[in-house]
PyMOL CGO cylinders between C-alpha atoms (Angstrom):
from pymol import cmd
from pymol.cgo import CYLINDER

trace = [
    CYLINDER, 0.02, -0.02, 0.02, 1.41, 3.43, -0.97, 0.3, 1, 1, 1, 1, 1, 1,
    CYLINDER, 1.41, 3.43, -0.97, 1.87, 5.87, 1.84, 0.3, 1, 1, 1, 1, 1, 1,
    CYLINDER, 1.87, 5.87, 1.84, -0.78, 8.58, 2.01, 0.3, 1, 1, 1, 1, 1, 1,
    CYLINDER, -0.78, 8.58, 2.01, 0.56, 10.89, 4.80, 0.3, 1, 1, 1, 1, 1, 1,
    CYLINDER, 0.56, 10.89, 4.80, -2.46, 13.24, 4.52, 0.3, 1, 1, 1, 1, 1, 1,
    CYLINDER, -2.46, 13.24, 4.52, -5.22, 10.74, 5.05, 0.3, 1, 1, 1, 1, 1, 1,
    CYLINDER, -5.22, 10.74, 5.05, -8.53, 11.77, 6.66, 0.3, 1, 1, 1, 1, 1, 1,
    CYLINDER, -8.53, 11.77, 6.66, -9.96, 8.79, 8.60, 0.3, 1, 1, 1, 1, 1, 1,
    CYLINDER, -9.96, 8.79, 8.60, -13.66, 8.95, 9.51, 0.3, 1, 1, 1, 1, 1, 1,
    CYLINDER, -13.66, 8.95, 9.51, -14.45, 6.44, 12.34, 0.3, 1, 1, 1, 1, 1, 1,
    CYLINDER, -14.45, 6.44, 12.34, -18.23, 5.68, 12.35, 0.3, 1, 1, 1, 1, 1, 1,
    CYLINDER, -18.23, 5.68, 12.35, -20.28, 3.40, 14.49, 0.3, 1, 1, 1, 1, 1, 1,
    CYLINDER, -20.28, 3.40, 14.49, -23.20, 3.30, 16.98, 0.3, 1, 1, 1, 1, 1, 1,
    CYLINDER, -23.20, 3.30, 16.98, -22.68, 4.46, 20.59, 0.3, 1, 1, 1, 1, 1, 1,
    CYLINDER, -22.68, 4.46, 20.59, -20.32, 2.14, 22.51, 0.3, 1, 1, 1, 1, 1, 1,
    CYLINDER, -20.32, 2.14, 22.51, -19.04, 0.46, 19.33, 0.3, 1, 1, 1, 1, 1, 1,
    CYLINDER, -19.04, 0.46, 19.33, -15.40, 1.39, 20.15, 0.3, 1, 1, 1, 1, 1, 1,
    CYLINDER, -15.40, 1.39, 20.15, -14.81, 4.65, 18.20, 0.3, 1, 1, 1, 1, 1, 1,
    CYLINDER, -14.81, 4.65, 18.20, -12.87, 6.27, 20.99, 0.3, 1, 1, 1, 1, 1, 1,
    CYLINDER, -12.87, 6.27, 20.99, -10.62, 3.29, 21.51, 0.3, 1, 1, 1, 1, 1, 1,
    CYLINDER, -10.62, 3.29, 21.51, -9.76, 3.26, 17.80, 0.3, 1, 1, 1, 1, 1, 1,
    CYLINDER, -9.76, 3.26, 17.80, -9.20, 7.02, 17.79, 0.3, 1, 1, 1, 1, 1, 1,
    CYLINDER, -9.20, 7.02, 17.79, -6.88, 6.69, 20.76, 0.3, 1, 1, 1, 1, 1, 1,
    CYLINDER, -6.88, 6.69, 20.76, -4.84, 3.98, 18.96, 0.3, 1, 1, 1, 1, 1, 1,
    CYLINDER, -4.84, 3.98, 18.96, -4.58, 6.15, 15.86, 0.3, 1, 1, 1, 1, 1, 1,
    CYLINDER, -4.58, 6.15, 15.86, -3.54, 9.14, 17.95, 0.3, 1, 1, 1, 1, 1, 1,
    CYLINDER, -3.54, 9.14, 17.95, -0.70, 7.02, 19.41, 0.3, 1, 1, 1, 1, 1, 1,
    CYLINDER, -0.70, 7.02, 19.41, 0.22, 6.12, 15.79, 0.3, 1, 1, 1, 1, 1, 1,
    CYLINDER, 0.22, 6.12, 15.79, 0.65, 9.79, 15.00, 0.3, 1, 1, 1, 1, 1, 1,
    CYLINDER, 0.65, 9.79, 15.00, -2.76, 11.09, 13.90, 0.3, 1, 1, 1, 1, 1, 1,
    CYLINDER, -2.76, 11.09, 13.90, -4.64, 14.17, 15.12, 0.3, 1, 1, 1, 1, 1, 1,
    CYLINDER, -4.64, 14.17, 15.12, -8.15, 13.46, 16.53, 0.3, 1, 1, 1, 1, 1, 1,
    CYLINDER, -8.15, 13.46, 16.53, -11.29, 15.49, 15.97, 0.3, 1, 1, 1, 1, 1, 1,
    CYLINDER, -11.29, 15.49, 15.97, -14.37, 15.06, 18.13, 0.3, 1, 1, 1, 1, 1, 1,
    CYLINDER, -14.37, 15.06, 18.13, -17.26, 17.39, 17.08, 0.3, 1, 1, 1, 1, 1, 1,
    CYLINDER, -17.26, 17.39, 17.08, -18.76, 18.00, 20.53, 0.3, 1, 1, 1, 1, 1, 1,
    CYLINDER, -18.76, 18.00, 20.53, -15.32, 18.31, 22.18, 0.3, 1, 1, 1, 1, 1, 1,
    CYLINDER, -15.32, 18.31, 22.18, -14.39, 20.99, 19.64, 0.3, 1, 1, 1, 1, 1, 1,
    CYLINDER, -14.39, 20.99, 19.64, -17.76, 22.72, 20.14, 0.3, 1, 1, 1, 1, 1, 1,
    CYLINDER, -17.76, 22.72, 20.14, -17.38, 22.60, 23.90, 0.3, 1, 1, 1, 1, 1, 1,
    CYLINDER, -17.38, 22.60, 23.90, -14.02, 24.42, 23.65, 0.3, 1, 1, 1, 1, 1, 1,
    CYLINDER, -14.02, 24.42, 23.65, -15.60, 27.10, 21.40, 0.3, 1, 1, 1, 1, 1, 1,
    CYLINDER, -15.60, 27.10, 21.40, -18.49, 27.44, 23.81, 0.3, 1, 1, 1, 1, 1, 1,
    CYLINDER, -18.49, 27.44, 23.81, -16.18, 28.77, 26.52, 0.3, 1, 1, 1, 1, 1, 1,
    CYLINDER, -16.18, 28.77, 26.52, -16.00, 32.07, 24.62, 0.3, 1, 1, 1, 1, 1, 1,
    CYLINDER, -16.00, 32.07, 24.62, -19.11, 31.88, 22.42, 0.3, 1, 1, 1, 1, 1, 1,
    CYLINDER, -19.11, 31.88, 22.42, -22.49, 32.02, 24.26, 0.3, 1, 1, 1, 1, 1, 1,
    CYLINDER, -22.49, 32.02, 24.26, -24.38, 31.01, 21.11, 0.3, 1, 1, 1, 1, 1, 1,
    CYLINDER, -24.38, 31.01, 21.11, -22.40, 27.82, 20.90, 0.3, 1, 1, 1, 1, 1, 1,
    CYLINDER, -22.40, 27.82, 20.90, -22.93, 27.14, 24.57, 0.3, 1, 1, 1, 1, 1, 1,
    CYLINDER, -22.93, 27.14, 24.57, -26.69, 27.40, 24.02, 0.3, 1, 1, 1, 1, 1, 1,
    CYLINDER, -26.69, 27.40, 24.02, -26.46, 24.83, 21.26, 0.3, 1, 1, 1, 1, 1, 1,
    CYLINDER, -26.46, 24.83, 21.26, -24.84, 22.38, 23.65, 0.3, 1, 1, 1, 1, 1, 1,
    CYLINDER, -24.84, 22.38, 23.65, -27.63, 22.75, 26.24, 0.3, 1, 1, 1, 1, 1, 1,
    CYLINDER, -27.63, 22.75, 26.24, -28.89, 19.24, 27.09, 0.3, 1, 1, 1, 1, 1, 1,
    CYLINDER, -28.89, 19.24, 27.09, -32.44, 20.62, 26.90, 0.3, 1, 1, 1, 1, 1, 1,
    CYLINDER, -32.44, 20.62, 26.90, -32.14, 20.70, 23.11, 0.3, 1, 1, 1, 1, 1, 1,
    CYLINDER, -32.14, 20.70, 23.11, -32.71, 16.95, 23.02, 0.3, 1, 1, 1, 1, 1, 1,
    CYLINDER, -32.71, 16.95, 23.02, -31.13, 13.59, 23.91, 0.3, 1, 1, 1, 1, 1, 1,
    CYLINDER, -31.13, 13.59, 23.91, -29.18, 13.30, 20.65, 0.3, 1, 1, 1, 1, 1, 1,
    CYLINDER, -29.18, 13.30, 20.65, -27.44, 16.64, 21.23, 0.3, 1, 1, 1, 1, 1, 1,
    CYLINDER, -27.44, 16.64, 21.23, -26.81, 17.02, 17.48, 0.3, 1, 1, 1, 1, 1, 1,
    CYLINDER, -26.81, 17.02, 17.48, -24.83, 20.04, 16.30, 0.3, 1, 1, 1, 1, 1, 1,
    CYLINDER, -24.83, 20.04, 16.30, -26.14, 21.97, 13.28, 0.3, 1, 1, 1, 1, 1, 1,
    CYLINDER, -26.14, 21.97, 13.28, -24.56, 20.63, 10.09, 0.3, 1, 1, 1, 1, 1, 1,
    CYLINDER, -24.56, 20.63, 10.09, -22.80, 23.83, 9.14, 0.3, 1, 1, 1, 1, 1, 1,
    CYLINDER, -22.80, 23.83, 9.14, -21.29, 24.20, 12.56, 0.3, 1, 1, 1, 1, 1, 1,
    CYLINDER, -21.29, 24.20, 12.56, -20.15, 20.64, 12.72, 0.3, 1, 1, 1, 1, 1, 1,
    CYLINDER, -20.15, 20.64, 12.72, -18.60, 21.02, 9.25, 0.3, 1, 1, 1, 1, 1, 1,
    CYLINDER, -18.60, 21.02, 9.25, -16.90, 24.29, 10.08, 0.3, 1, 1, 1, 1, 1, 1,
    CYLINDER, -16.90, 24.29, 10.08, -15.31, 22.65, 13.13, 0.3, 1, 1, 1, 1, 1, 1,
    CYLINDER, -15.31, 22.65, 13.13, -14.27, 19.63, 11.07, 0.3, 1, 1, 1, 1, 1, 1,
    CYLINDER, -14.27, 19.63, 11.07, -12.84, 21.71, 8.27, 0.3, 1, 1, 1, 1, 1, 1,
    CYLINDER, -12.84, 21.71, 8.27, -10.83, 23.79, 10.72, 0.3, 1, 1, 1, 1, 1, 1,
    CYLINDER, -10.83, 23.79, 10.72, -9.44, 20.63, 12.33, 0.3, 1, 1, 1, 1, 1, 1,
    CYLINDER, -9.44, 20.63, 12.33, -8.49, 19.17, 8.93, 0.3, 1, 1, 1, 1, 1, 1,
    CYLINDER, -8.49, 19.17, 8.93, -6.74, 22.38, 7.94, 0.3, 1, 1, 1, 1, 1, 1,
    CYLINDER, -6.74, 22.38, 7.94, -4.91, 22.50, 11.26, 0.3, 1, 1, 1, 1, 1, 1,
    CYLINDER, -4.91, 22.50, 11.26, -3.63, 18.97, 10.61, 0.3, 1, 1, 1, 1, 1, 1,
    CYLINDER, -3.63, 18.97, 10.61, -2.27, 19.78, 7.12, 0.3, 1, 1, 1, 1, 1, 1,
    CYLINDER, -2.27, 19.78, 7.12, 0.27, 17.13, 6.14, 0.3, 1, 1, 1, 1, 1, 1,
    CYLINDER, 0.27, 17.13, 6.14, -0.70, 14.89, 9.10, 0.3, 1, 1, 1, 1, 1, 1,
    CYLINDER, -0.70, 14.89, 9.10, -3.33, 12.13, 9.28, 0.3, 1, 1, 1, 1, 1, 1,
    CYLINDER, -3.33, 12.13, 9.28, -6.48, 13.17, 11.13, 0.3, 1, 1, 1, 1, 1, 1,
    CYLINDER, -6.48, 13.17, 11.13, -9.20, 10.98, 12.69, 0.3, 1, 1, 1, 1, 1, 1,
    CYLINDER, -9.20, 10.98, 12.69, -12.78, 12.23, 12.64, 0.3, 1, 1, 1, 1, 1, 1,
    CYLINDER, -12.78, 12.23, 12.64, -14.37, 10.37, 15.53, 0.3, 1, 1, 1, 1, 1, 1,
    CYLINDER, -14.37, 10.37, 15.53, -18.09, 10.01, 14.94, 0.3, 1, 1, 1, 1, 1, 1,
    CYLINDER, -18.09, 10.01, 14.94, -18.14, 12.36, 11.98, 0.3, 1, 1, 1, 1, 1, 1,
    CYLINDER, -18.14, 12.36, 11.98, -19.97, 12.67, 9.60, 0.3, 1, 1, 1, 1, 1, 1,
    CYLINDER, -19.97, 12.67, 9.60, -23.28, 11.95, 11.30, 0.3, 1, 1, 1, 1, 1, 1,
    CYLINDER, -23.28, 11.95, 11.30, -25.59, 12.32, 8.34, 0.3, 1, 1, 1, 1, 1, 1,
    CYLINDER, -25.59, 12.32, 8.34, -25.71, 12.67, 4.54, 0.3, 1, 1, 1, 1, 1, 1,
    CYLINDER, -25.71, 12.67, 4.54, -25.45, 16.45, 4.54, 0.3, 1, 1, 1, 1, 1, 1,
    CYLINDER, -25.45, 16.45, 4.54, -22.25, 16.37, 6.66, 0.3, 1, 1, 1, 1, 1, 1,
    CYLINDER, -22.25, 16.37, 6.66, -20.91, 13.53, 4.47, 0.3, 1, 1, 1, 1, 1, 1,
    CYLINDER, -20.91, 13.53, 4.47, -21.37, 15.68, 1.34, 0.3, 1, 1, 1, 1, 1, 1,
    CYLINDER, -21.37, 15.68, 1.34, -19.64, 18.65, 2.94, 0.3, 1, 1, 1, 1, 1, 1,
    CYLINDER, -19.64, 18.65, 2.94, -16.79, 16.44, 4.10, 0.3, 1, 1, 1, 1, 1, 1,
    CYLINDER, -16.79, 16.44, 4.10, -16.35, 14.87, 0.66, 0.3, 1, 1, 1, 1, 1, 1,
    CYLINDER, -16.35, 14.87, 0.66, -16.03, 18.28, -0.96, 0.3, 1, 1, 1, 1, 1, 1,
    CYLINDER, -16.03, 18.28, -0.96, -13.64, 19.44, 1.73, 0.3, 1, 1, 1, 1, 1, 1,
    CYLINDER, -13.64, 19.44, 1.73, -11.36, 16.45, 1.44, 0.3, 1, 1, 1, 1, 1, 1,
    CYLINDER, -11.36, 16.45, 1.44, -11.43, 16.57, -2.38, 0.3, 1, 1, 1, 1, 1, 1,
    CYLINDER, -11.43, 16.57, -2.38, -10.61, 20.31, -2.51, 0.3, 1, 1, 1, 1, 1, 1,
    CYLINDER, -10.61, 20.31, -2.51, -7.60, 19.78, -0.28, 0.3, 1, 1, 1, 1, 1, 1,
    CYLINDER, -7.60, 19.78, -0.28, -6.22, 16.84, -2.27, 0.3, 1, 1, 1, 1, 1, 1,
    CYLINDER, -6.22, 16.84, -2.27, -6.51, 14.48, 0.65, 0.3, 1, 1, 1, 1, 1, 1,
    CYLINDER, -6.51, 14.48, 0.65, -7.69, 10.88, 0.75, 0.3, 1, 1, 1, 1, 1, 1,
    CYLINDER, -7.69, 10.88, 0.75, -10.71, 9.77, 2.77, 0.3, 1, 1, 1, 1, 1, 1,
    CYLINDER, -10.71, 9.77, 2.77, -10.89, 6.42, 4.56, 0.3, 1, 1, 1, 1, 1, 1,
    CYLINDER, -10.89, 6.42, 4.56, -13.94, 5.29, 6.47, 0.3, 1, 1, 1, 1, 1, 1,
    CYLINDER, -13.94, 5.29, 6.47, -13.77, 2.80, 9.35, 0.3, 1, 1, 1, 1, 1, 1,
    CYLINDER, -13.77, 2.80, 9.35, -17.24, 1.51, 10.20, 0.3, 1, 1, 1, 1, 1, 1,
    CYLINDER, -17.24, 1.51, 10.20, -17.43, -0.31, 13.54, 0.3, 1, 1, 1, 1, 1, 1,
    CYLINDER, -17.43, -0.31, 13.54, -20.29, -2.73, 14.28, 0.3, 1, 1, 1, 1, 1, 1,
    CYLINDER, -20.29, -2.73, 14.28, -21.34, -4.80, 17.31, 0.3, 1, 1, 1, 1, 1, 1,
    CYLINDER, -21.34, -4.80, 17.31, -24.36, -6.87, 18.38, 0.3, 1, 1, 1, 1, 1, 1,
    CYLINDER, -24.36, -6.87, 18.38, -27.12, -4.97, 20.25, 0.3, 1, 1, 1, 1, 1, 1,
    CYLINDER, -27.12, -4.97, 20.25, -26.41, -6.89, 23.46, 0.3, 1, 1, 1, 1, 1, 1,
    CYLINDER, -26.41, -6.89, 23.46, -22.69, -5.95, 23.27, 0.3, 1, 1, 1, 1, 1, 1,
    CYLINDER, -22.69, -5.95, 23.27, -23.59, -2.29, 22.84, 0.3, 1, 1, 1, 1, 1, 1,
    CYLINDER, -23.59, -2.29, 22.84, -26.08, -2.32, 25.67, 0.3, 1, 1, 1, 1, 1, 1,
    CYLINDER, -26.08, -2.32, 25.67, -23.60, -3.88, 28.11, 0.3, 1, 1, 1, 1, 1, 1,
    CYLINDER, -23.60, -3.88, 28.11, -20.95, -1.35, 27.22, 0.3, 1, 1, 1, 1, 1, 1,
    CYLINDER, -20.95, -1.35, 27.22, -23.30, 1.58, 27.65, 0.3, 1, 1, 1, 1, 1, 1,
    CYLINDER, -23.30, 1.58, 27.65, -24.32, 0.28, 31.09, 0.3, 1, 1, 1, 1, 1, 1,
    CYLINDER, -24.32, 0.28, 31.09, -20.61, 0.23, 32.16, 0.3, 1, 1, 1, 1, 1, 1,
    CYLINDER, -20.61, 0.23, 32.16, -19.64, 3.53, 30.52, 0.3, 1, 1, 1, 1, 1, 1,
    CYLINDER, -19.64, 3.53, 30.52, -18.98, 6.54, 32.73, 0.3, 1, 1, 1, 1, 1, 1,
    CYLINDER, -18.98, 6.54, 32.73, -18.22, 10.15, 31.79, 0.3, 1, 1, 1, 1, 1, 1,
    CYLINDER, -18.22, 10.15, 31.79, -17.44, 13.45, 33.44, 0.3, 1, 1, 1, 1, 1, 1,
    CYLINDER, -17.44, 13.45, 33.44, -20.61, 15.56, 33.81, 0.3, 1, 1, 1, 1, 1, 1,
    CYLINDER, -20.61, 15.56, 33.81, -18.51, 18.72, 33.45, 0.3, 1, 1, 1, 1, 1, 1,
    CYLINDER, -18.51, 18.72, 33.45, -16.11, 18.14, 30.51, 0.3, 1, 1, 1, 1, 1, 1,
    CYLINDER, -16.11, 18.14, 30.51, -17.62, 15.01, 29.01, 0.3, 1, 1, 1, 1, 1, 1,
    CYLINDER, -17.62, 15.01, 29.01, -14.36, 13.03, 29.13, 0.3, 1, 1, 1, 1, 1, 1,
    CYLINDER, -14.36, 13.03, 29.13, -14.58, 9.22, 29.35, 0.3, 1, 1, 1, 1, 1, 1,
    CYLINDER, -14.58, 9.22, 29.35, -11.24, 8.23, 30.99, 0.3, 1, 1, 1, 1, 1, 1,
    CYLINDER, -11.24, 8.23, 30.99, -11.85, 4.53, 30.58, 0.3, 1, 1, 1, 1, 1, 1,
    CYLINDER, -11.85, 4.53, 30.58, -11.73, 4.80, 26.79, 0.3, 1, 1, 1, 1, 1, 1,
    CYLINDER, -11.73, 4.80, 26.79, -9.49, 7.86, 26.40, 0.3, 1, 1, 1, 1, 1, 1,
    CYLINDER, -9.49, 7.86, 26.40, -5.96, 8.88, 27.01, 0.3, 1, 1, 1, 1, 1, 1,
    CYLINDER, -5.96, 8.88, 27.01, -5.31, 9.86, 30.62, 0.3, 1, 1, 1, 1, 1, 1,
    CYLINDER, -5.31, 9.86, 30.62, -6.26, 13.55, 31.10, 0.3, 1, 1, 1, 1, 1, 1,
    CYLINDER, -6.26, 13.55, 31.10, -3.61, 15.93, 32.21, 0.3, 1, 1, 1, 1, 1, 1,
    CYLINDER, -3.61, 15.93, 32.21, -4.74, 16.54, 35.77, 0.3, 1, 1, 1, 1, 1, 1,
    CYLINDER, -4.74, 16.54, 35.77, -4.82, 14.29, 38.83, 0.3, 1, 1, 1, 1, 1, 1,
    CYLINDER, -4.82, 14.29, 38.83, -8.03, 12.99, 40.42, 0.3, 1, 1, 1, 1, 1, 1,
    CYLINDER, -8.03, 12.99, 40.42, -8.35, 12.85, 44.15, 0.3, 1, 1, 1, 1, 1, 1,
    CYLINDER, -8.35, 12.85, 44.15, -9.65, 9.26, 44.03, 0.3, 1, 1, 1, 1, 1, 1,
    CYLINDER, -9.65, 9.26, 44.03, -10.89, 6.50, 41.75, 0.3, 1, 1, 1, 1, 1, 1,
    CYLINDER, -10.89, 6.50, 41.75, -14.00, 7.05, 39.70, 0.3, 1, 1, 1, 1, 1, 1,
    CYLINDER, -14.00, 7.05, 39.70, -13.37, 10.79, 39.36, 0.3, 1, 1, 1, 1, 1, 1,
    CYLINDER, -13.37, 10.79, 39.36, -12.40, 12.92, 36.36, 0.3, 1, 1, 1, 1, 1, 1,
    CYLINDER, -12.40, 12.92, 36.36, -8.66, 13.64, 36.37, 0.3, 1, 1, 1, 1, 1, 1,
    CYLINDER, -8.66, 13.64, 36.37, -9.27, 17.10, 34.95, 0.3, 1, 1, 1, 1, 1, 1,
    CYLINDER, -9.27, 17.10, 34.95, -12.35, 18.26, 36.85, 0.3, 1, 1, 1, 1, 1, 1,
    CYLINDER, -12.35, 18.26, 36.85, -12.02, 16.04, 39.94, 0.3, 1, 1, 1, 1, 1, 1,
    CYLINDER, -12.02, 16.04, 39.94, -15.81, 15.31, 40.01, 0.3, 1, 1, 1, 1, 1, 1,
    CYLINDER, -15.81, 15.31, 40.01, -17.40, 11.81, 40.14, 0.3, 1, 1, 1, 1, 1, 1,
    CYLINDER, -17.40, 11.81, 40.14, -17.88, 10.10, 36.80, 0.3, 1, 1, 1, 1, 1, 1,
    CYLINDER, -17.88, 10.10, 36.80, -21.53, 9.26, 36.01, 0.3, 1, 1, 1, 1, 1, 1,
    CYLINDER, -21.53, 9.26, 36.01, -23.61, 7.40, 33.44, 0.3, 1, 1, 1, 1, 1, 1,
    CYLINDER, -23.61, 7.40, 33.44, -24.70, 10.02, 30.92, 0.3, 1, 1, 1, 1, 1, 1,
    CYLINDER, -24.70, 10.02, 30.92, -28.44, 10.50, 30.33, 0.3, 1, 1, 1, 1, 1, 1,
    CYLINDER, -28.44, 10.50, 30.33, -27.86, 9.88, 26.64, 0.3, 1, 1, 1, 1, 1, 1,
    CYLINDER, -27.86, 9.88, 26.64, -26.57, 6.39, 27.49, 0.3, 1, 1, 1, 1, 1, 1,
    CYLINDER, -26.57, 6.39, 27.49, -29.75, 5.39, 29.29, 0.3, 1, 1, 1, 1, 1, 1,
    CYLINDER, -29.75, 5.39, 29.29, -33.06, 3.84, 28.18, 0.3, 1, 1, 1, 1, 1, 1,
    CYLINDER, -33.06, 3.84, 28.18, -34.98, 5.55, 25.43, 0.3, 1, 1, 1, 1, 1, 1,
    CYLINDER, -34.98, 5.55, 25.43, -32.24, 8.14, 24.89, 0.3, 1, 1, 1, 1, 1, 1,
    CYLINDER, -32.24, 8.14, 24.89, -29.75, 5.42, 24.11, 0.3, 1, 1, 1, 1, 1, 1,
    CYLINDER, -29.75, 5.42, 24.11, -32.19, 3.63, 21.85, 0.3, 1, 1, 1, 1, 1, 1,
    CYLINDER, -32.19, 3.63, 21.85, -32.87, 6.86, 19.96, 0.3, 1, 1, 1, 1, 1, 1,
    CYLINDER, -32.87, 6.86, 19.96, -29.16, 7.37, 19.39, 0.3, 1, 1, 1, 1, 1, 1,
    CYLINDER, -29.16, 7.37, 19.39, -28.75, 3.85, 18.10, 0.3, 1, 1, 1, 1, 1, 1,
    CYLINDER, -28.75, 3.85, 18.10, -31.77, 4.31, 15.76, 0.3, 1, 1, 1, 1, 1, 1,
    CYLINDER, -31.77, 4.31, 15.76, -30.56, 7.68, 14.49, 0.3, 1, 1, 1, 1, 1, 1,
    CYLINDER, -30.56, 7.68, 14.49, -27.18, 6.21, 13.58, 0.3, 1, 1, 1, 1, 1, 1,
    CYLINDER, -27.18, 6.21, 13.58, -28.72, 3.14, 11.84, 0.3, 1, 1, 1, 1, 1, 1,
    CYLINDER, -28.72, 3.14, 11.84, -31.07, 5.38, 9.86, 0.3, 1, 1, 1, 1, 1, 1,
    CYLINDER, -31.07, 5.38, 9.86, -28.28, 7.74, 8.73, 0.3, 1, 1, 1, 1, 1, 1,
    CYLINDER, -28.28, 7.74, 8.73, -25.67, 5.12, 7.77, 0.3, 1, 1, 1, 1, 1, 1,
    CYLINDER, -25.67, 5.12, 7.77, -27.07, 4.04, 4.35, 0.3, 1, 1, 1, 1, 1, 1,
    CYLINDER, -27.07, 4.04, 4.35, -27.22, 7.68, 3.19, 0.3, 1, 1, 1, 1, 1, 1,
    CYLINDER, -27.22, 7.68, 3.19, -23.65, 8.41, 4.45, 0.3, 1, 1, 1, 1, 1, 1,
    CYLINDER, -23.65, 8.41, 4.45, -22.45, 5.34, 2.65, 0.3, 1, 1, 1, 1, 1, 1,
    CYLINDER, -22.45, 5.34, 2.65, -24.24, 6.40, -0.56, 0.3, 1, 1, 1, 1, 1, 1,
    CYLINDER, -24.24, 6.40, -0.56, -22.65, 9.87, -0.48, 0.3, 1, 1, 1, 1, 1, 1,
    CYLINDER, -22.65, 9.87, -0.48, -19.08, 8.84, 0.31, 0.3, 1, 1, 1, 1, 1, 1,
    CYLINDER, -19.08, 8.84, 0.31, -19.20, 5.88, -2.10, 0.3, 1, 1, 1, 1, 1, 1,
    CYLINDER, -19.20, 5.88, -2.10, -20.60, 7.90, -5.01, 0.3, 1, 1, 1, 1, 1, 1,
    CYLINDER, -20.60, 7.90, -5.01, -17.85, 7.89, -7.61, 0.3, 1, 1, 1, 1, 1, 1,
    CYLINDER, -17.85, 7.89, -7.61, -14.98, 8.65, -5.20, 0.3, 1, 1, 1, 1, 1, 1,
    CYLINDER, -14.98, 8.65, -5.20, -12.14, 6.26, -4.29, 0.3, 1, 1, 1, 1, 1, 1,
    CYLINDER, -12.14, 6.26, -4.29, -13.11, 6.26, -0.64, 0.3, 1, 1, 1, 1, 1, 1,
    CYLINDER, -13.11, 6.26, -0.64, -11.75, 3.23, 1.19, 0.3, 1, 1, 1, 1, 1, 1,
    CYLINDER, -11.75, 3.23, 1.19, -14.56, 1.79, 3.37, 0.3, 1, 1, 1, 1, 1, 1,
    CYLINDER, -14.56, 1.79, 3.37, -13.69, -0.88, 5.92, 0.3, 1, 1, 1, 1, 1, 1,
    CYLINDER, -13.69, -0.88, 5.92, -16.28, -2.57, 8.23, 0.3, 1, 1, 1, 1, 1, 1,
    CYLINDER, -16.28, -2.57, 8.23, -15.02, -4.13, 11.46, 0.3, 1, 1, 1, 1, 1, 1,
    CYLINDER, -15.02, -4.13, 11.46, -16.86, -5.89, 14.25, 0.3, 1, 1, 1, 1, 1, 1,
    CYLINDER, -16.86, -5.89, 14.25, -15.97, -5.13, 17.91, 0.3, 1, 1, 1, 1, 1, 1,
    CYLINDER, -15.97, -5.13, 17.91, -17.91, -7.95, 19.54, 0.3, 1, 1, 1, 1, 1, 1,
    CYLINDER, -17.91, -7.95, 19.54, -16.07, -9.94, 22.23, 0.3, 1, 1, 1, 1, 1, 1,
    CYLINDER, -16.07, -9.94, 22.23, -13.84, -12.53, 20.65, 0.3, 1, 1, 1, 1, 1, 1,
    CYLINDER, -13.84, -12.53, 20.65, -13.37, -10.52, 17.47, 0.3, 1, 1, 1, 1, 1, 1,
    CYLINDER, -13.37, -10.52, 17.47, -9.90, -9.38, 16.37, 0.3, 1, 1, 1, 1, 1, 1,
    CYLINDER, -9.90, -9.38, 16.37, -8.90, -6.14, 18.09, 0.3, 1, 1, 1, 1, 1, 1,
    CYLINDER, -8.90, -6.14, 18.09, -10.36, -3.36, 15.98, 0.3, 1, 1, 1, 1, 1, 1,
    CYLINDER, -10.36, -3.36, 15.98, -7.56, -0.91, 16.76, 0.3, 1, 1, 1, 1, 1, 1,
    CYLINDER, -7.56, -0.91, 16.76, -4.93, -3.40, 15.56, 0.3, 1, 1, 1, 1, 1, 1,
    CYLINDER, -4.93, -3.40, 15.56, -6.92, -4.14, 12.45, 0.3, 1, 1, 1, 1, 1, 1,
    CYLINDER, -6.92, -4.14, 12.45, -7.26, -0.41, 11.61, 0.3, 1, 1, 1, 1, 1, 1,
    CYLINDER, -7.26, -0.41, 11.61, -3.50, 0.13, 12.02, 0.3, 1, 1, 1, 1, 1, 1,
    CYLINDER, -3.50, 0.13, 12.02, -2.89, -2.80, 9.67, 0.3, 1, 1, 1, 1, 1, 1,
    CYLINDER, -2.89, -2.80, 9.67, -5.24, -1.19, 7.06, 0.3, 1, 1, 1, 1, 1, 1,
    CYLINDER, -5.24, -1.19, 7.06, -3.61, 2.24, 7.04, 0.3, 1, 1, 1, 1, 1, 1,
    CYLINDER, -3.61, 2.24, 7.04, -0.20, 3.31, 5.77, 0.3, 1, 1, 1, 1, 1, 1,
    CYLINDER, -0.20, 3.31, 5.77, 2.41, 4.68, 8.18, 0.3, 1, 1, 1, 1, 1, 1,
    CYLINDER, 2.41, 4.68, 8.18, 2.59, 8.41, 8.63, 0.3, 1, 1, 1, 1, 1, 1,
    CYLINDER, 2.59, 8.41, 8.63, 5.21, 10.22, 6.60, 0.3, 1, 1, 1, 1, 1, 1,
    CYLINDER, 5.21, 10.22, 6.60, 8.64, 9.88, 8.23, 0.3, 1, 1, 1, 1, 1, 1,
    CYLINDER, 8.64, 9.88, 8.23, 7.59, 6.89, 10.32, 0.3, 1, 1, 1, 1, 1, 1,
    CYLINDER, 7.59, 6.89, 10.32, 9.87, 3.94, 9.78, 0.3, 1, 1, 1, 1, 1, 1,
    CYLINDER, 9.87, 3.94, 9.78, 7.47, 1.35, 11.18, 0.3, 1, 1, 1, 1, 1, 1,
    CYLINDER, 7.47, 1.35, 11.18, 6.03, 0.68, 7.70, 0.3, 1, 1, 1, 1, 1, 1,
    CYLINDER, 6.03, 0.68, 7.70, 2.55, -0.51, 8.75, 0.3, 1, 1, 1, 1, 1, 1,
]
cmd.load_cgo(trace, "trace")
């Protein structure tokens, strides 16, 4: 496989399918990582309008407007010029997929999609175990260790507050998120597979399956200047 140092890797999958774990592995491999809500949360610190968009009262899915999500993604892609970048959970619908395709094409970069799948029972069990910081949204169990130091186990290392199960990972909210993803996937696939040489790889993350992070690293070329030769 020829090296493509400027690859854009979109990691898609339903909630709890393992997107963060794959993104963390790719970050260790040398890629930048973009998470839409994380980027929006940083912007919200100085932009009241963005903060209002992140208000949980807007709905359980917490979807960002397409143009805002795209603007954040485009900025991240441009900031990672010459370096692979992972788009974790982006695009989320056909409109975002179309904008992403145009962005990648106009910058002469190559798009690779990693689609993660798992059985409903696997996803439900992971959601039940998953904990996140109610302040910053970090999920330490599936993310790199934050920079701070928690005062005890089960607390966010940055905010030092107890980790909790997010409302969006419970009951009907979780079911709605799963359904939204399943409904959007065919349209995303149709857009990104329409006449472009997008590489699309589907991997299962059920227990007993090959480690998805290792499989992804085997699928992608090494970053420029990396002698590991994946």
